[in-house]
C-alpha positions, 0 to 999 in steps of 0.5 A: 388807416387801413387795418392791414397797412397799420399792422404791416407797419407795426410789424415792419418797425417792431422788434421780432422775437428772432433777431435774424428777421430784422437783419434779413429785412434790413438786408432786403431793404439795403439791396433795393436801396443799392440797386435803385441808386445804382440804376439812377447813377449808371443810367444818368452817367450813360445819358451824360456819355450819350450827350457828349458823344452825340454833341461831338458827333453833331459838331462834326456832321451837318444837319443835312447831307445830300448824296447821289443815289447811285455812284460816288460823285455828282456835279453840284453846278446845277440851277437848283443847287446854285440857288440852294447855296443862296438860301438865307436860312443856310449858315454853311453850304459845304462841298465835300469830296472824299475817298479812301486813300493810303496815308503814309508818315515816316514810312508807316502806312495807314488806310484812311479817308481823305475828306476835302471840304470847301471854305464854308466847312469852317463856319461851324464854330463847334469844330474847335471843341473836337480838337485834342491837339493843335488847331482846326486850320486848313489854310494859312494866310499864304494859302498853303494847305494843311490837314486836320487828322483823326485821333486814330490816324495819329495813334497809328502813325505816331504823328508829331505835330511839332515835327516840321520835317515830316509831312503826310504823304497821301496816295490815290490811284490814278484814273488810268491805273494799270497802264504803267509798268511801274506800280508807283506810276499808277498813283497820285501822291501829294504831301501835306502838313498836319495842323491838328488832331480831332477826336470824336469816335472810331467811325470818324477818327480815321479821316483826314480833313483837307481843303477841297482843292488839295483833294481834287488834285489828289483824286484828279476830280476837277468839278464833281463832289461826293456830297453837299453838307448843309447847316441852318440857322437856329430855329429852322425846321430841319425836317421841313427843309429835308423834305423840301430839298429831297423833293426839289433835288429830284429822285437822283439824290438822297437827303439825310439828317444826322440820325440817318447819316450814322444809324449804327451809332444811334443803334449802338447807343440804344443797345448799350442803354438797354443792355445795362438796364437789363443787367441792373434789373436782374440784380434788382430782382435778386435783391427784391426776392430776398423779401420772400425769405424775410417775410417767410421768417416773419410769418413763422415769428408771428404764428400766434398773432396770425392765429389770434387775428383769424380767431377774431374774424380776420379772413385769409384776404386780410392776412395776405394783405398784411404781408403783401403791404409789408413787402411793398413797404420794404421795397418802397422805402429802399427804392425812394431812399436809393433814388434820392441817394443816386440823385445826390451822388449824380448831382455832386458829380455833375457840379464837382466832377469828383470821379475822373475817367483816368484820361486827360484828353481835352474832350472828356476828363470826368464822368459826365452826368445828365438827368432824364426824368424818365429814368427816375420814373422807369426805375420806380416802376421797375421796382414796383413791378418786381416788388408786387410779384415778390410780395404777392408770392410772400402773401400767398405763402403767409396763409399756408398752414393757417388751420395748423396755426389755429390748432397750435393756439 
């Protein structure tokens, strides 16, 4: 075994003349342990929340979305789009017509988005996982239209799905708005009963989903659509399909994948992840730099040992390595135990969901956990880098006053 590592190990586990040194070393190791465990736990929980949010987002949004490059609507009845709808790799081909509208319920107004969808929209079997109350029903057996509303709309308007006497009143400006002397004559008004409430995230929860026929009447738009939403069979290379559709559809259309449909959501998730990580790293820096204090006191406690070692031929490099490895051992032991404890806590939460979020929604009850091997590597490397810096400073301080130590001996 390397001499410096051997001596460092003896110093780490041996009793010191000053009992406070043992306590400070233990506190330093405990700080690294708690910091490492906290990093693993919080990053794993954050990964779990990210997985849940993106899965809900993916359940509601299509794999590809075709929109006009300019303007709000376009005619989908072209030769290429009609042929695309018959592509055997496509599971659902949904025509969408959406626009901002005034939504009123029991005299309370709300500005939201009305999204009319064709029948293929309901081929997405994951839609039910977004439902908080009611069901994702857009038409009954009699052909009557229903609306599925976002959680924000329900909360703002106080909508009760069990109340069959109040319906949603949706208002949209007429194409000839401004020609009438009565303001209300400039609006098209349609009523519709809500059948369910879905919850995903704030950007989606102000939407009212209706059959496209209802929205066409409301917006006075008989043939055009706002977009085409496409989902493919499993195993389909969506990136290749995106490139192919963009090329064949021509330069008048934009084809977006899920990430491109909501770039702000992905940016927000990344910003939050790194913000949390940097805050915890700062806490870890404070914990690890306690090692400098404990090693400084250890140098004072071992002045005679250091003087004897130098008298026996040990150079400054050996003395520095002893205290460098001492600091690294404290950090590594704390880090490894902390990572293990963090993993065990996350595993228990993943299996038994012991820690609840305080919400009894159907979407999410307990804090979710998702493991990412890169998180463990990242935490370990972060601790190593900070420990190397702190131990290096301590090692340089250990040889200061070395000549005075020899004189004292």
